[in-house]
N, CA and C atoms as a LAMMPS dump frame, in Angstrom:
ITEM: TIMESTEP
0
ITEM: NUMBER OF ATOMS
312
ITEM: BOX BOUNDS ff ff ff
-5.0000000000000000e+02 5.0000000000000000e+02
-5.0000000000000000e+02 5.0000000000000000e+02
-5.0000000000000000e+02 5.0000000000000000e+02
ITEM: ATOMS id mol type element x y z
1 1 1 N 151.259 441.627 257.548
2 1 2 C 152.704 440.988 256.207
3 1 3 C 154.232 439.927 257.338
4 2 1 N 153.474 439.416 257.601
5 2 2 C 155.306 438.501 258.514
6 2 3 C 156.136 438.304 257.711
7 3 1 N 157.327 438.069 257.933
8 3 2 C 158.528 437.828 257.099
9 3 3 C 158.936 436.916 258.111
10 4 1 N 159.259 435.794 256.744
11 4 2 C 159.762 433.833 257.456
12 4 3 C 161.995 434.406 256.178
13 5 1 N 161.503 433.564 256.887
14 5 2 C 163.529 432.702 255.79
15 5 3 C 163.744 430.848 256.575
16 6 1 N 163.957 430.174 255.372
17 6 2 C 164.827 428.752 256.126
18 6 3 C 165.637 428.622 255.534
19 7 1 N 166.517 428.067 255.728
20 7 2 C 167.678 427.589 255.665
21 7 3 C 167.57 426.045 254.974
22 8 1 N 168.226 425.291 253.776
23 8 2 C 168.296 425.007 253.404
24 8 3 C 169.165 424.107 252.809
25 9 1 N 169.694 422.954 251.805
26 9 2 C 171.344 422.413 251.346
27 9 3 C 170.558 422.362 249.646
28 10 1 N 171.566 422.083 249.257
29 10 2 C 171.768 421.06 247.612
30 10 3 C 172.83 421.169 247.787
31 11 1 N 173.023 419.835 247.438
32 11 2 C 173.77 418.172 247.864
33 11 3 C 174.847 418.734 246.549
34 12 1 N 175.96 418.505 246.722
35 12 2 C 177.195 418.563 246.211
36 12 3 C 177.237 418.325 244.567
37 13 1 N 177.792 418.732 243.919
38 13 2 C 177.468 418.437 242.393
39 13 3 C 176.26 418.95 242.585
40 14 1 N 175.057 419.533 242.548
41 14 2 C 173.705 420.295 242.13
42 14 3 C 174.126 421.233 242.111
43 15 1 N 174.946 422.139 242.058
44 15 2 C 174.432 423.378 242.223
45 15 3 C 174.09 424.06 240.944
46 16 1 N 174.92 423.6 240.14
47 16 2 C 174.01 424.537 238.691
48 16 3 C 173.59 423.69 238.45
49 17 1 N 172.891 422.672 238.661
50 17 2 C 171.334 421.748 237.75
51 17 3 C 170.65 423.029 238.895
52 18 1 N 170.328 423.067 239.773
53 18 2 C 169.381 423.551 240.877
54 18 3 C 168.842 425.386 240.211
55 19 1 N 169.824 425.481 240.029
56 19 2 C 170.197 427.756 239.108
57 19 3 C 169.517 426.335 238.46
58 20 1 N 169.708 426.239 237.575
59 20 2 C 168.994 425.864 236.12
60 20 3 C 167.234 425.282 236.159
61 21 1 N 167.159 424.716 236.833
62 21 2 C 165.23 424.898 237.341
63 21 3 C 164.382 425.681 237.613
64 22 1 N 165.499 426.49 238.129
65 22 2 C 165.112 427.183 239.312
66 22 3 C 164.534 428.814 237.984
67 23 1 N 165.322 429.153 237.286
68 23 2 C 165.973 429.219 235.984
69 23 3 C 164.842 429.366 234.747
70 24 1 N 164.134 428.05 235.696
71 24 2 C 163.121 427.417 234.017
72 24 3 C 161.649 426.87 235.173
73 25 1 N 162.072 427.513 235.922
74 25 2 C 160.913 427.173 237.235
75 25 3 C 159.558 427.468 236.207
76 26 1 N 158.583 426.25 236.766
77 26 2 C 156.598 425.959 235.904
78 26 3 C 155.978 427.273 236.491
79 27 1 N 156.134 427.939 235.526
80 27 2 C 154.619 428.862 235.35
81 27 3 C 153.476 428.388 236.944
82 28 1 N 152.891 427.055 236.63
83 28 2 C 152.002 426.642 237.549
84 28 3 C 152.358 426.716 239.005
85 29 1 N 153.781 426.646 239.143
86 29 2 C 154.199 426.641 241.22
87 29 3 C 154.637 428.099 241.264
88 30 1 N 154.697 428.955 240.538
89 30 2 C 154.662 430.513 240.088
90 30 3 C 153.624 430.953 240.877
91 31 1 N 152.827 430.462 240.217
92 31 2 C 150.691 430.866 240.027
93 31 3 C 150.607 430.146 241.617
94 32 1 N 150.902 429.224 242.309
95 32 2 C 150.545 427.917 242.592
96 32 3 C 151.098 429.264 244.4
97 33 1 N 152.428 429.012 244.013
98 33 2 C 153.223 430.521 245.826
99 33 3 C 152.182 431.645 245.386
100 34 1 N 152.071 432.418 244.2
101 34 2 C 151.262 433.807 244.52
102 34 3 C 149.984 433.181 245.255
103 35 1 N 149.394 432.429 245.038
104 35 2 C 147.933 431.747 245.069
105 35 3 C 148.177 431.278 247.18
106 36 1 N 148.902 430.904 247.521
107 36 2 C 149.152 430.305 248.785
108 36 3 C 149.309 431.62 249.325
109 37 1 N 149.236 432.731 249.135
110 37 2 C 149.351 434.452 249.754
111 37 3 C 151.467 434.446 250.373
112 38 1 N 152.276 433.912 249.313
113 38 2 C 153.553 434.185 249.615
114 38 3 C 153.816 435.766 248.501
115 39 1 N 154.452 436.025 248.622
116 39 2 C 154.674 437.847 247.823
117 39 3 C 156.213 437.49 248.352
118 40 1 N 157.014 438.771 247.834
119 40 2 C 158.47 438.632 248.008
120 40 3 C 159.295 437.817 248.028
121 41 1 N 159.335 436.921 247.26
122 41 2 C 160.345 435.378 248.217
123 41 3 C 161.902 435.272 246.834
124 42 1 N 162.148 435.522 247.097
125 42 2 C 163.799 435.02 247.724
126 42 3 C 164.069 433.614 247.51
127 43 1 N 164.973 433.375 247.266
128 43 2 C 166.455 432.601 247.497
129 43 3 C 167.621 432.998 246.855
130 44 1 N 168.617 432.922 248.294
131 44 2 C 170.009 433.158 248.496
132 44 3 C 171.006 431.978 248.143
133 45 1 N 171.923 431.765 247.737
134 45 2 C 172.961 430.375 247.401
135 45 3 C 174.169 430.722 248.669
136 46 1 N 174.202 430.157 248.857
137 46 2 C 176.522 430.72 249.788
138 46 3 C 176.374 429.729 249.844
139 47 1 N 177.678 429.125 249.177
140 47 2 C 178.047 427.818 249.213
141 47 3 C 176.613 426.606 248.258
142 48 1 N 176.92 425.484 249.309
143 48 2 C 176.396 424.52 248.907
144 48 3 C 174.851 425.013 250.53
145 49 1 N 174.702 426.412 250.873
146 49 2 C 173.626 426.858 251.61
147 49 3 C 172.039 427.635 250.809
148 50 1 N 171.452 427.356 251.379
149 50 2 C 170.38 428.259 250.62
150 50 3 C 169.276 429.004 251.693
151 51 1 N 169.48 429.913 251.338
152 51 2 C 168.444 430.836 252.01
153 51 3 C 167.858 431.083 251.518
154 52 1 N 166.27 431.336 252.118
155 52 2 C 164.486 431.694 251.395
156 52 3 C 164.475 432.577 252.094
157 53 1 N 163.806 433.899 251.039
158 53 2 C 163.052 435.037 251.728
159 53 3 C 161.611 435.275 251.67
160 54 1 N 160.301 435.295 252.872
161 54 2 C 159.422 435.388 252.381
162 54 3 C 158.632 436.134 252.669
163 55 1 N 157.358 436.092 252.103
164 55 2 C 156.362 437.131 253.236
165 55 3 C 155.212 436.507 252.767
166 56 1 N 153.97 436.868 254.295
167 56 2 C 153.271 435.993 253.913
168 56 3 C 152.185 436.476 255.429
169 57 1 N 150.92 437.402 254.929
170 57 2 C 149.862 437.221 255.96
171 57 3 C 149.235 436.363 256.735
172 58 1 N 148.977 434.816 256.42
173 58 2 C 149.217 433.769 256.537
174 58 3 C 149.361 432.857 257.06
175 59 1 N 151.112 432.471 257.558
176 59 2 C 151.406 431.881 257.716
177 59 3 C 150.744 430.006 257.707
178 60 1 N 149.875 429.702 258.224
179 60 2 C 149.056 428.267 258.523
180 60 3 C 148.063 428.766 256.943
181 61 1 N 147.467 429.376 256.366
182 61 2 C 146.823 429.253 255.022
183 61 3 C 147.748 429.068 253.955
184 62 1 N 149.155 429.817 253.999
185 62 2 C 149.795 429.222 252.78
186 62 3 C 150.416 427.928 253.564
187 63 1 N 150.753 427.233 254.82
188 63 2 C 151.103 426.275 254.214
189 63 3 C 150.219 425.124 253.651
190 64 1 N 149.062 425.113 254.928
191 64 2 C 147.899 423.992 254.079
192 64 3 C 147.611 424.56 252.618
193 65 1 N 147.737 425.653 252.006
194 65 2 C 147.15 425.14 250.851
195 65 3 C 148.626 424.613 250.015
196 66 1 N 149.582 425.797 250.431
197 66 2 C 150.728 424.583 249.563
198 66 3 C 150.461 423.427 249.24
199 67 1 N 150.344 422.573 250.567
200 67 2 C 150.218 421.283 251.268
201 67 3 C 149.303 419.804 250.539
202 68 1 N 148.563 421.148 250.181
203 68 2 C 147.116 420.108 249.26
204 68 3 C 147.535 420.386 247.519
205 69 1 N 148.778 421.298 246.841
206 69 2 C 148.979 421.556 245.579
207 69 3 C 149.975 420.326 245.038
208 70 1 N 148.778 420.435 243.821
209 70 2 C 149.764 419.091 243.316
210 70 3 C 151.149 419.04 242.425
211 71 1 N 150.867 421.075 242.328
212 71 2 C 152.256 421.299 241.239
213 71 3 C 153.541 421.693 242.616
214 72 1 N 152.767 421.799 243.773
215 72 2 C 153.389 421.659 244.848
216 72 3 C 154.82 420.438 244.706
217 73 1 N 153.509 419.147 245.446
218 73 2 C 154.175 418.315 245.434
219 73 3 C 154.943 417.945 243.841
220 74 1 N 154.126 417.841 243.195
221 74 2 C 155.349 417.516 241.851
222 74 3 C 156.35 418.536 241.895
223 75 1 N 156.678 420.008 242.39
224 75 2 C 158.353 420.419 241.816
225 75 3 C 158.757 420.007 243.405
226 76 1 N 158.137 419.351 244.002
227 76 2 C 159.096 419.072 245.541
228 76 3 C 159.824 417.349 244.413
229 77 1 N 158.925 416.716 244.232
230 77 2 C 160.266 414.732 243.671
231 77 3 C 161.139 415.439 243.092
232 78 1 N 160.511 416.627 241.993
233 78 2 C 161.723 417.051 241.144
234 78 3 C 162.884 418.123 241.546
235 79 1 N 162.295 418.008 242.587
236 79 2 C 163.988 419.391 243.222
237 79 3 C 164.119 418.72 244.156
238 80 1 N 163.261 417.87 244.725
239 80 2 C 164.221 416.519 246.388
240 80 3 C 165.579 415.858 245.951
241 81 1 N 165.513 415.789 244.724
242 81 2 C 166.844 414.633 245.516
243 81 3 C 168.282 416.045 245.039
244 82 1 N 168.138 416.822 244.015
245 82 2 C 169.535 418.142 244.124
246 82 3 C 169.407 418.654 246.316
247 83 1 N 168.703 418.063 246.774
248 83 2 C 168.301 418.666 247.795
249 83 3 C 168.736 418.132 249.42
250 84 1 N 169.319 418.645 250.374
251 84 2 C 168.932 417.673 251.212
252 84 3 C 167.965 419.004 252.059
253 85 1 N 166.995 418.551 252.366
254 85 2 C 165.629 419.127 252.935
255 85 3 C 165.514 418.607 254.375
256 86 1 N 164.756 419.662 255.643
257 86 2 C 164.304 419.133 257.316
258 86 3 C 163.744 419.676 257.365
259 87 1 N 162.454 418.724 256.953
260 87 2 C 160.588 419.359 257.614
261 87 3 C 160.635 419.989 259.378
262 88 1 N 160.321 420.966 259.714
263 88 2 C 159.657 420.696 260.932
264 88 3 C 158.593 420.281 261.031
265 89 1 N 158.179 418.917 261.404
266 89 2 C 157.046 418.065 261.32
267 89 3 C 156.032 418.738 261.964
268 90 1 N 156.19 419.697 263.072
269 90 2 C 155.046 420.154 263.501
270 90 3 C 154.512 421.158 262.927
271 91 1 N 155.488 421.322 261.18
272 91 2 C 154.556 422.669 260.614
273 91 3 C 154.703 422.148 259.299
274 92 1 N 154.942 421.011 259.128
275 92 2 C 154.938 420.439 257.702
276 92 3 C 155.325 421.518 256.897
277 93 1 N 156.649 422.129 257.473
278 93 2 C 157.24 423.014 256.606
279 93 3 C 158.692 423.144 256.489
280 94 1 N 159.696 423.669 256.055
281 94 2 C 161.08 423.33 256.451
282 94 3 C 161.253 424.813 257.429
283 95 1 N 161.893 423.942 258.448
284 95 2 C 162.323 424.849 259.807
285 95 3 C 162.375 426.03 259.275
286 96 1 N 162.008 426.943 260.155
287 96 2 C 162.24 428.577 260.004
288 96 3 C 162.965 429.421 260.829
289 97 1 N 163.818 430.342 260.225
290 97 2 C 164.559 430.59 261.128
291 97 3 C 163.67 432.036 262.045
292 98 1 N 164.625 431.937 263.107
293 98 2 C 163.538 432.502 264.221
294 98 3 C 164.585 434.358 264.362
295 99 1 N 163.629 435.221 263.691
296 99 2 C 164.418 436.816 262.989
297 99 3 C 165.256 437.04 264.539
298 100 1 N 166.373 438.071 264.76
299 100 2 C 167.268 438.024 265.411
300 100 3 C 167.013 439.571 265.14
301 101 1 N 166.892 440.622 264.657
302 101 2 C 167.096 441.894 264.268
303 101 3 C 166.196 442.188 262.426
304 102 1 N 165.695 443.193 261.945
305 102 2 C 165.368 443.86 261.611
306 102 3 C 164.504 445.451 261.396
307 103 1 N 165.568 446.051 260.306
308 103 2 C 165.5 448.001 260.185
309 103 3 C 164.476 447.899 258.887
310 104 1 N 163.859 448.915 259.013
311 104 2 C 163.175 449.318 258.131
312 104 3 C 163.447 450.881 257.203
């Protein structure tokens, strides 16, 4: 199991709407996240900065699964106007943060 993190940004004024939409996340989106192999997924917010953390056994399979998911595509369209998202074109996923240190 490997761990990963990303940083994105909520657009100014959309902080409450971002929270609301995640409080009401579509069950089919949660199912697709799980089916993609993601576990232990959390999103934290500091001001406008979002920090996502998740674990998966195979990042390439996870990204490929989500890329073909209709629910994920629709969720991205739904959330896109609220966020600033930078995608790493080499993997088709938000830029992943390099791990600096870990303690068990």
